[in-house]
DSSP file (Angstrom, degrees, kcal/mol; ACC not computed):
  #  RESIDUE AA STRUCTURE BP1 BP2  ACC     N-H-->O    O-->H-N    N-H-->O    O-->H-N    TCO  KAPPA ALPHA  PHI   PSI    X-CA   Y-CA   Z-CA
    1    1 A M              0   0    0      0, 0.0     2,-0.7     0, 0.0   113,-0.1   0.000 360.0 360.0 360.0 143.6    8.6   68.0  -22.2
    2    2 A I        -     0   0    0    111,-0.5     2,-0.0   108,-0.1    58,-0.0  -0.851 360.0-148.9 -97.4 117.7    4.9   67.5  -21.7
    3    3 A T     >  -     0   0    0     -2,-0.7     4,-2.5   111,-0.1     5,-0.2  -0.271  27.1-106.8 -78.5 167.7    3.0   70.9  -21.7
    4    4 A N  H  > S+     0   0    0      2,-0.2     4,-1.8     1,-0.2     5,-0.1   0.887 121.5  54.2 -60.8 -38.9   -0.2   71.6  -19.8
    5    5 A A  H  > S+     0   0    0      1,-0.2     4,-1.2     2,-0.2    -1,-0.2   0.917 110.4  45.3 -63.3 -42.9   -2.1   71.5  -23.1
    6    6 A A  H  > S+     0   0    0      1,-0.2     4,-2.1     2,-0.2     3,-0.2   0.902 109.5  55.9 -66.2 -40.1   -0.8   68.0  -23.9
    7    7 A A  H  X S+     0   0    0     -4,-2.5     4,-2.7     1,-0.2    -1,-0.2   0.850 100.9  58.8 -61.3 -34.5   -1.5   66.9  -20.3
    8    8 A K  H  X S+     0   0    0     -4,-1.8     4,-2.0     2,-0.2    -1,-0.2   0.908 106.9  46.7 -62.5 -41.3   -5.1   67.9  -20.7
    9    9 A Y  H  X S+     0   0    0     -4,-1.2     4,-2.1    -3,-0.2    -2,-0.2   0.914 112.7  49.9 -65.1 -42.1   -5.5   65.5  -23.7
   10   10 A L  H  X S+     0   0    0     -4,-2.1     4,-2.7     1,-0.2    -2,-0.2   0.886 108.9  52.5 -63.5 -38.3   -3.8   62.8  -21.7
   11   11 A W  H  X S+     0   0    0     -4,-2.7     4,-2.8     2,-0.2    -1,-0.2   0.905 106.9  52.6 -63.6 -40.9   -6.0   63.4  -18.8
   12   12 A D  H  X S+     0   0    0     -4,-2.0     4,-2.4     2,-0.2    -2,-0.2   0.913 110.3  48.6 -59.9 -42.4   -9.1   63.0  -21.1
   13   13 A V  H  X S+     0   0    0     -4,-2.1     4,-2.7     2,-0.2     5,-0.2   0.941 111.8  49.0 -61.3 -47.8   -7.7   59.7  -22.3
   14   14 A Q  H  X S+     0   0    0     -4,-2.7     4,-2.5     1,-0.2    -2,-0.2   0.924 111.9  48.2 -59.8 -45.6   -7.1   58.5  -18.8
   15   15 A Q  H  X S+     0   0    0     -4,-2.8     4,-2.0     1,-0.2    -1,-0.2   0.919 113.4  46.6 -62.6 -44.5  -10.6   59.5  -17.6
   16   16 A A  H  X S+     0   0    0     -4,-2.4     4,-2.3     2,-0.2    -1,-0.2   0.903 112.9  49.7 -65.8 -40.8  -12.3   57.8  -20.6
   17   17 A A  H  X S+     0   0    0     -4,-2.7     4,-2.3     1,-0.2    -2,-0.2   0.893 110.3  50.5 -65.8 -39.4  -10.3   54.7  -20.2
   18   18 A E  H  X S+     0   0    0     -4,-2.5     4,-2.3    -5,-0.2    -1,-0.2   0.875 108.7  52.6 -66.0 -36.1  -11.1   54.5  -16.5
   19   19 A R  H  X S+     0   0    0     -4,-2.0     4,-3.4     2,-0.2     5,-0.2   0.937 108.6  49.9 -63.1 -45.6  -14.8   54.9  -17.3
   20   20 A I  H  X S+     0   0    0     -4,-2.3     4,-2.7     1,-0.2     5,-0.2   0.930 110.1  51.1 -58.2 -44.9  -14.6   52.0  -19.7
   21   21 A T  H  X S+     0   0    0     -4,-2.3     4,-1.1     1,-0.2    -1,-0.2   0.917 114.0  44.0 -59.4 -44.3  -12.9   49.9  -17.0
   22   22 A R  H  < S+     0   0    0     -4,-2.3     3,-0.4     2,-0.2    -2,-0.2   0.940 113.8  49.7 -64.9 -47.7  -15.6   50.8  -14.5
   23   23 A F  H  < S+     0   0    0     -4,-3.4    -2,-0.2     1,-0.2    -1,-0.2   0.888 117.4  40.2 -60.0 -40.0  -18.5   50.3  -17.0
   24   24 A A  H >< S+     0   0    0     -4,-2.7     3,-2.3    -5,-0.2    -1,-0.2   0.604  86.1 123.3 -86.9 -12.1  -17.1   46.9  -18.1
   25   25 A G  T 3< S+     0   0    0     -4,-1.1     3,-0.1    -3,-0.4    -3,-0.0  -0.247  84.8   3.3 -56.4 129.8  -16.1   45.7  -14.6
   26   26 A G  T 3  S+     0   0    0      1,-0.3    -1,-0.3     0, 0.0     2,-0.2   0.492 106.5 120.2  74.7   3.2  -17.8   42.5  -13.6
   27   27 A R    <   -     0   0    0     -3,-2.3    -1,-0.3     4,-0.0     2,-0.2  -0.583  52.3-142.2 -96.9 160.8  -19.4   42.1  -17.0
   28   28 A T     >  -     0   0    0     -2,-0.2     4,-2.4    -3,-0.1     5,-0.1  -0.708  30.8-105.6-111.2 168.7  -19.1   39.4  -19.6
   29   29 A F  H  > S+     0   0    0     -2,-0.2     4,-2.5     1,-0.2     5,-0.2   0.917 123.1  51.4 -60.3 -42.7  -19.0   39.6  -23.3
   30   30 A D  H  > S+     0   0    0      1,-0.2     4,-2.1     2,-0.2    -1,-0.2   0.890 109.6  50.0 -62.6 -38.3  -22.5   38.3  -23.5
   31   31 A G  H  > S+     0   0    0      2,-0.2     4,-1.3     1,-0.2    -1,-0.2   0.888 108.9  52.4 -65.2 -38.5  -23.6   40.9  -21.0
   32   32 A Y  H  < S+     0   0    0     -4,-2.4     7,-0.4     1,-0.2     3,-0.4   0.924 111.1  47.1 -61.2 -45.2  -21.9   43.6  -23.1
   33   33 A L  H  < S+     0   0    0     -4,-2.5    -2,-0.2     1,-0.2    -1,-0.2   0.868 112.5  49.6 -64.3 -36.6  -23.8   42.4  -26.2
   34   34 A A  H  < S+     0   0    0     -4,-2.1     2,-0.9    -5,-0.2    -1,-0.2   0.702 100.9  67.9 -78.2 -19.5  -27.1   42.2  -24.4
   35   35 A D     X  -     0   0    0     -4,-1.3     4,-2.4    -3,-0.4     5,-0.2  -0.814  57.2-179.0-108.5  96.0  -26.9   45.7  -22.9
   36   36 A E  H  > S+     0   0    0     -2,-0.9     4,-2.1     1,-0.2    -1,-0.2   0.805  83.7  55.0 -67.5 -28.0  -27.1   48.3  -25.7
   37   37 A M  H  > S+     0   0    0      2,-0.2     4,-2.3     1,-0.2    -1,-0.2   0.910 109.2  48.2 -69.1 -40.0  -26.7   51.2  -23.3
   38   38 A L  H  > S+     0   0    0      2,-0.2     4,-2.6     1,-0.2     5,-0.2   0.937 113.0  46.9 -62.9 -47.5  -23.5   49.7  -22.0
   39   39 A S  H  X S+     0   0    0     -4,-2.4     4,-2.5    -7,-0.4    -1,-0.2   0.898 112.9  49.4 -64.6 -38.5  -22.1   49.1  -25.4
   40   40 A A  H  X S+     0   0    0     -4,-2.1     4,-2.0    -5,-0.2    -1,-0.2   0.905 111.8  49.0 -65.3 -40.5  -23.0   52.6  -26.5
   41   41 A A  H  X S+     0   0    0     -4,-2.3     4,-1.8     2,-0.2    -2,-0.2   0.912 113.1  46.6 -65.9 -42.5  -21.4   54.1  -23.4
   42   42 A I  H  X S+     0   0    0     -4,-2.6     4,-2.1     1,-0.2    -2,-0.2   0.923 111.5  50.5 -66.6 -44.3  -18.2   52.1  -23.9
   43   43 A E  H  X S+     0   0    0     -4,-2.5     4,-1.9     1,-0.2    -1,-0.2   0.885 108.2  54.1 -62.1 -37.3  -18.0   53.0  -27.6
   44   44 A R  H  X S+     0   0    0     -4,-2.0     4,-2.0     1,-0.2    -1,-0.2   0.904 107.3  50.1 -62.9 -41.0  -18.5   56.7  -26.8
   45   45 A Q  H  X S+     0   0    0     -4,-1.8     4,-2.3     1,-0.2    -1,-0.2   0.879 108.4  52.4 -66.8 -36.6  -15.6   56.6  -24.4
   46   46 A F  H  X S+     0   0    0     -4,-2.1     4,-2.4     2,-0.2    -1,-0.2   0.871 107.4  53.3 -65.0 -35.1  -13.4   54.9  -27.0
   47   47 A Q  H  X S+     0   0    0     -4,-1.9     4,-2.7     2,-0.2    -2,-0.2   0.917 107.8  50.4 -63.5 -42.2  -14.4   57.8  -29.4
   48   48 A I  H  X S+     0   0    0     -4,-2.0     4,-2.7     2,-0.2    -2,-0.2   0.921 109.4  51.3 -61.4 -44.3  -13.2   60.3  -26.7
   49   49 A I  H  X S+     0   0    0     -4,-2.3     4,-1.9     1,-0.2    -2,-0.2   0.944 112.6  45.4 -58.1 -49.0   -9.9   58.5  -26.4
   50   50 A G  H  X S+     0   0    0     -4,-2.4     4,-1.7     1,-0.2    -2,-0.2   0.903 113.6  48.8 -63.0 -42.0   -9.3   58.5  -30.1
   51   51 A E  H  X S+     0   0    0     -4,-2.7     4,-2.3     1,-0.2    -1,-0.2   0.881 108.3  54.1 -67.2 -37.6  -10.4   62.2  -30.5
   52   52 A A  H  X S+     0   0    0     -4,-2.7     4,-2.6     1,-0.2    -1,-0.2   0.895 108.7  49.5 -62.6 -38.7   -8.1   63.2  -27.6
   53   53 A F  H  X S+     0   0    0     -4,-1.9     4,-2.7     2,-0.2    -1,-0.2   0.835 106.4  55.8 -70.8 -30.7   -5.2   61.5  -29.4
   54   54 A V  H  X S+     0   0    0     -4,-1.7     4,-1.5     2,-0.2    -2,-0.2   0.949 112.1  43.5 -60.7 -47.7   -6.1   63.4  -32.6
   55   55 A G  H  X S+     0   0    0     -4,-2.3     4,-2.1     2,-0.2     5,-0.3   0.904 113.9  50.1 -64.0 -41.9   -5.8   66.6  -30.6
   56   56 A L  H  X S+     0   0    0     -4,-2.6     4,-3.2     1,-0.2     8,-0.3   0.916 109.3  51.2 -63.2 -43.1   -2.6   65.5  -28.9
   57   57 A R  H  < S+     0   0    0     -4,-2.7    -1,-0.2     1,-0.2    -2,-0.2   0.836 110.0  51.8 -63.7 -31.3   -1.0   64.5  -32.1
   58   58 A R  H  < S+     0   0    0     -4,-1.5    -1,-0.2    -5,-0.2    -2,-0.2   0.915 122.3  27.4 -70.9 -43.6   -1.9   67.9  -33.6
   59   59 A I  H  < S+     0   0    0     -4,-2.1    -2,-0.2     1,-0.2    -3,-0.2   0.742 139.3  17.3 -94.2 -23.6   -0.3   70.0  -30.7
   60   60 A A    >X  +     0   0    0     -4,-3.2     4,-2.3    -5,-0.3     3,-1.1  -0.476  61.4 167.7-148.0  69.0    2.4   67.6  -29.5
   61   61 A P  H 3> S+     0   0    0      0, 0.0     4,-2.0     0, 0.0     5,-0.1   0.807  79.7  59.5 -58.5 -29.5    3.2   64.9  -32.0
   62   62 A E  H 34 S+     0   0    0      2,-0.2     4,-0.3     1,-0.2    -5,-0.1   0.842 108.4  44.7 -68.5 -32.0    6.3   63.9  -30.1
   63   63 A V  H X4 S+     0   0    0     -3,-1.1     3,-1.5    -7,-0.2     4,-0.3   0.914 111.4  52.0 -75.3 -44.8    4.2   63.1  -27.0
   64   64 A A  H >< S+     0   0    0     -4,-2.3     3,-1.7    -8,-0.3     6,-0.2   0.871 102.7  60.6 -58.2 -36.4    1.6   61.3  -29.0
   65   65 A A  T 3< S+     0   0    0     -4,-2.0    -1,-0.3     1,-0.3    -2,-0.2   0.696  93.6  65.5 -66.1 -18.0    4.4   59.2  -30.5
   66   66 A M  T <  S+     0   0    0     -3,-1.5    -1,-0.3    -4,-0.3    -2,-0.2   0.599  83.8  88.6 -78.4 -10.7    5.3   58.0  -27.0
   67   67 A V  S X  S-     0   0    0     -3,-1.7     3,-1.4    -4,-0.3    36,-0.1  -0.783  87.5-119.0 -91.2 121.0    1.9   56.2  -26.8
   68   68 A P  T 3  S+     0   0    0      0, 0.0    -2,-0.1     0, 0.0    38,-0.1  -0.340  91.5   0.8 -58.9 135.2    2.1   52.6  -28.2
   69   69 A D  T 3> S+     0   0    0     -4,-0.1     4,-2.3     1,-0.1     5,-0.2   0.753  78.2 152.9  62.6  29.6   -0.3   52.1  -31.1
   70   70 A V  H <> S+     0   0    0     -3,-1.4     4,-2.3     1,-0.2     5,-0.2   0.877  71.4  53.2 -60.0 -37.4   -1.6   55.6  -31.2
   71   71 A A  H  > S+     0   0    0      1,-0.2     4,-2.3     2,-0.2    -1,-0.2   0.902 110.0  47.9 -64.5 -39.2   -2.3   55.4  -34.9
   72   72 A E  H  > S+     0   0    0      2,-0.2     4,-2.4     1,-0.2    -2,-0.2   0.871 109.3  53.5 -68.0 -36.4   -4.4   52.3  -34.4
   73   73 A I  H  X S+     0   0    0     -4,-2.3     4,-1.9     2,-0.2    -2,-0.2   0.922 111.0  45.8 -63.7 -43.9   -6.2   53.9  -31.5
   74   74 A I  H  X S+     0   0    0     -4,-2.3     4,-2.1     1,-0.2    -2,-0.2   0.901 111.5  52.9 -65.1 -40.5   -7.2   56.8  -33.7
   75   75 A G  H  X S+     0   0    0     -4,-2.3     4,-2.0     1,-0.2    -2,-0.2   0.881 106.3  53.1 -61.0 -38.8   -8.1   54.4  -36.5
   76   76 A F  H  X S+     0   0    0     -4,-2.4     4,-2.3     1,-0.2    -1,-0.2   0.902 108.0  51.0 -63.3 -41.4  -10.4   52.5  -34.1
   77   77 A R  H  X S+     0   0    0     -4,-1.9     4,-2.2     1,-0.2     5,-0.2   0.903 107.3  53.9 -60.5 -41.9  -12.1   55.8  -33.2
   78   78 A N  H  X>S+     0   0    0     -4,-2.1     4,-3.2     1,-0.2     5,-0.7   0.884 108.1  49.2 -62.9 -39.1  -12.6   56.5  -37.0
   79   79 A V  H  X5S+     0   0    0     -4,-2.0     4,-1.6     3,-0.2     7,-0.3   0.944 110.6  50.5 -63.7 -47.2  -14.3   53.1  -37.4
   80   80 A L  H  <5S+     0   0    0     -4,-2.3    -2,-0.2     1,-0.2    -1,-0.2   0.868 121.6  33.5 -58.8 -37.0  -16.6   53.8  -34.4
   81   81 A V  H  <5S+     0   0    0     -4,-2.2     3,-0.3    -5,-0.1    -2,-0.2   0.909 133.6  21.3 -86.3 -46.1  -17.6   57.2  -35.8
   82   82 A H  H  <5S+     0   0    0     -4,-3.2    -3,-0.2    -5,-0.2    -2,-0.2   0.717 130.9  35.1-102.7 -23.8  -17.6   56.8  -39.6
   83   83 A A    ><< +     0   0    0     -4,-1.6     3,-2.9    -5,-0.7     4,-0.3  -0.249  67.4 149.9-124.5  44.6  -17.9   53.1  -40.2
   84   84 A Y  G >   +     0   0    0      1,-0.3     3,-1.1    -3,-0.3    -1,-0.1   0.732  68.1  63.2 -54.2 -26.7  -20.2   52.2  -37.3
   85   85 A R  G 3  S+     0   0    0      1,-0.2    -1,-0.3    -3,-0.1    -5,-0.1   0.725 101.1  53.4 -70.1 -19.6  -21.8   49.4  -39.3
   86   86 A D  G <  S+     0   0    0     -3,-2.9    -1,-0.2    -7,-0.3     2,-0.2   0.365  76.0 129.3 -96.2   4.2  -18.5   47.7  -39.4
   87   87 A V    <   -     0   0    0     -3,-1.1     2,-0.7    -4,-0.3     3,-0.1  -0.433  49.4-148.6 -65.4 127.2  -17.9   47.7  -35.6
   88   88 A D     >  -     0   0    0     -2,-0.2     4,-2.1     1,-0.2     3,-0.5  -0.877   3.2-156.7 -99.9 112.1  -17.0   44.3  -34.4
   89   89 A S  H  > S+     0   0    0     -2,-0.7     4,-2.6     1,-0.3     5,-0.2   0.842  94.1  56.6 -59.7 -34.3  -18.2   43.8  -30.8
   90   90 A K  H  > S+     0   0    0      2,-0.2     4,-2.6     1,-0.2    -1,-0.3   0.890 106.9  49.9 -63.5 -38.3  -15.6   41.1  -30.2
   91   91 A E  H  > S+     0   0    0     -3,-0.5     4,-2.1     2,-0.2    -2,-0.2   0.906 110.3  49.6 -66.5 -41.6  -12.9   43.6  -31.2
   92   92 A V  H  X S+     0   0    0     -4,-2.1     4,-1.9     2,-0.2    -2,-0.2   0.951 113.9  45.7 -60.8 -48.1  -14.3   46.2  -28.8
   93   93 A W  H  X S+     0   0    0     -4,-2.6     4,-2.3     1,-0.2    -2,-0.2   0.908 112.7  49.0 -64.4 -42.7  -14.5   43.7  -26.0
   94   94 A S  H  X>S+     0   0    0     -4,-2.6     4,-3.3     1,-0.2     5,-0.6   0.848 107.8  55.9 -67.4 -31.3  -11.0   42.3  -26.6
   95   95 A T  I  X>S+     0   0    0     -4,-2.1     5,-2.1     2,-0.2     4,-1.5   0.904 108.3  48.3 -63.9 -40.8   -9.6   45.8  -26.7
   96   96 A I  I  <5S+     0   0    0     -4,-1.9    -2,-0.2     3,-0.2    -1,-0.2   0.947 119.9  37.4 -61.7 -48.5  -11.1   46.4  -23.2
   97   97 A Q  I  <5S+     0   0    0     -4,-2.3    -2,-0.2    -5,-0.1    -1,-0.2   0.892 130.7  24.6 -73.3 -41.0   -9.6   43.2  -21.9
   98   98 A D  I  <5S+     0   0    0     -4,-3.3     4,-0.3    -5,-0.2    -3,-0.2   0.799 129.8  26.8-100.5 -32.6   -6.3   43.1  -23.7
   99   99 A D  I  X<S+     0   0    0     -4,-1.5     4,-2.0    -5,-0.6     3,-0.2   0.766 101.6  71.1-108.2 -31.4   -5.3   46.7  -24.6
  100  100 A L  H  ><S+     0   0    0     -5,-2.1     4,-2.7     1,-0.2     5,-0.2   0.881  94.9  55.0 -62.4 -41.1   -6.9   49.1  -22.2
  101  101 A P  H  > S+     0   0    0      0, 0.0     4,-2.0     0, 0.0    -1,-0.2   0.920 110.2  47.1 -59.2 -41.1   -4.7   48.2  -19.2
  102  102 A G  H  > S+     0   0    0     -4,-0.3     4,-2.5     2,-0.2    -2,-0.2   0.881 111.4  51.2 -66.4 -37.9   -1.5   48.9  -21.1
  103  103 A L  H  X S+     0   0    0     -4,-2.0     4,-2.7     2,-0.2     5,-0.3   0.932 109.2  50.5 -64.3 -45.3   -2.9   52.2  -22.4
  104  104 A L  H  X S+     0   0    0     -4,-2.7     4,-2.3     1,-0.2    -2,-0.2   0.905 111.9  48.5 -58.8 -41.2   -3.8   53.3  -18.9
  105  105 A S  H  X S+     0   0    0     -4,-2.0     4,-2.2    -5,-0.2    -2,-0.2   0.925 111.8  48.2 -65.1 -45.5   -0.3   52.5  -17.8
  106  106 A A  H  X S+     0   0    0     -4,-2.5     4,-2.0     1,-0.2    -2,-0.2   0.909 113.6  47.1 -62.9 -43.0    1.3   54.3  -20.6
  107  107 A V  H  X S+     0   0    0     -4,-2.7     4,-2.7     2,-0.2    -1,-0.2   0.902 110.2  52.3 -67.7 -40.6   -0.8   57.4  -20.1
  108  108 A A  H  X S+     0   0    0     -4,-2.3     4,-1.6    -5,-0.3    -1,-0.2   0.900 108.3  52.1 -61.5 -39.9   -0.2   57.4  -16.4
  109  109 A D  H  X S+     0   0    0     -4,-2.2     4,-0.6     1,-0.2    -1,-0.2   0.916 111.6  46.3 -61.4 -43.1    3.5   57.3  -17.0
  110  110 A L  H >< S+     0   0    0     -4,-2.0     3,-1.2     1,-0.2     4,-0.4   0.905 109.2  54.1 -66.3 -41.5    3.3   60.3  -19.3
  111  111 A L  H >< S+     0   0    0     -4,-2.7     3,-1.1     1,-0.3    -1,-0.2   0.816 100.0  61.3 -65.4 -29.2    1.1   62.2  -16.9
  112  112 A R  H 3< S+     0   0    0     -4,-1.6    -1,-0.3     1,-0.2    -2,-0.2   0.749 103.8  51.5 -66.5 -21.5    3.8   61.7  -14.2
  113  113 A K  T << S+     0   0    0     -3,-1.2  -111,-0.5    -4,-0.6    -1,-0.2   0.503  92.7  99.1 -89.8  -6.1    6.2   63.6  -16.4
  114  114 A A  S <  S-     0   0    0     -3,-1.1  -111,-0.1    -4,-0.4  -110,-0.1  -0.438  84.3 -97.6 -81.7 154.5    3.7   66.5  -16.9
  115  115 A P        -     0   0    0      0, 0.0    -1,-0.1     0, 0.0    -2,-0.1  -0.337  45.5-102.8 -66.0 153.1    4.0   69.8  -14.9
  116  116 A G              0   0    0      1,-0.1  -112,-0.0    -4,-0.0    -4,-0.0  -0.177 360.0 360.0 -69.7 169.1    1.8   70.1  -11.8
  117  117 A P              0   0    0      0, 0.0    -1,-0.1     0, 0.0  -113,-0.0   0.493 360.0 360.0 -63.6 360.0   -1.4   72.1  -11.8
């Protein structure tokens, strides 16, 4: 069962992922590289996603385990925060294009199983 506390973390993930989708919408990789405010905003949202999964894994590891690649998502957050010099912009952009839609879908599925407000 997904508790209200776990649902709050999932909601944070969903909100941050939707922001990334909005921020990157209609943009190209070159535009992403050229706009440092855009790249900083997107990286911040990825940090929020990773941190939310850290919290979710702490309070509801069985729910976190239902998210595909949760360990890699947390690892990506760790790179953004602690190894910022090693951030590969191509990896960030490909994550937006290739991985974010699946994450949004997985989180939405989990939130449908959560209790109502």
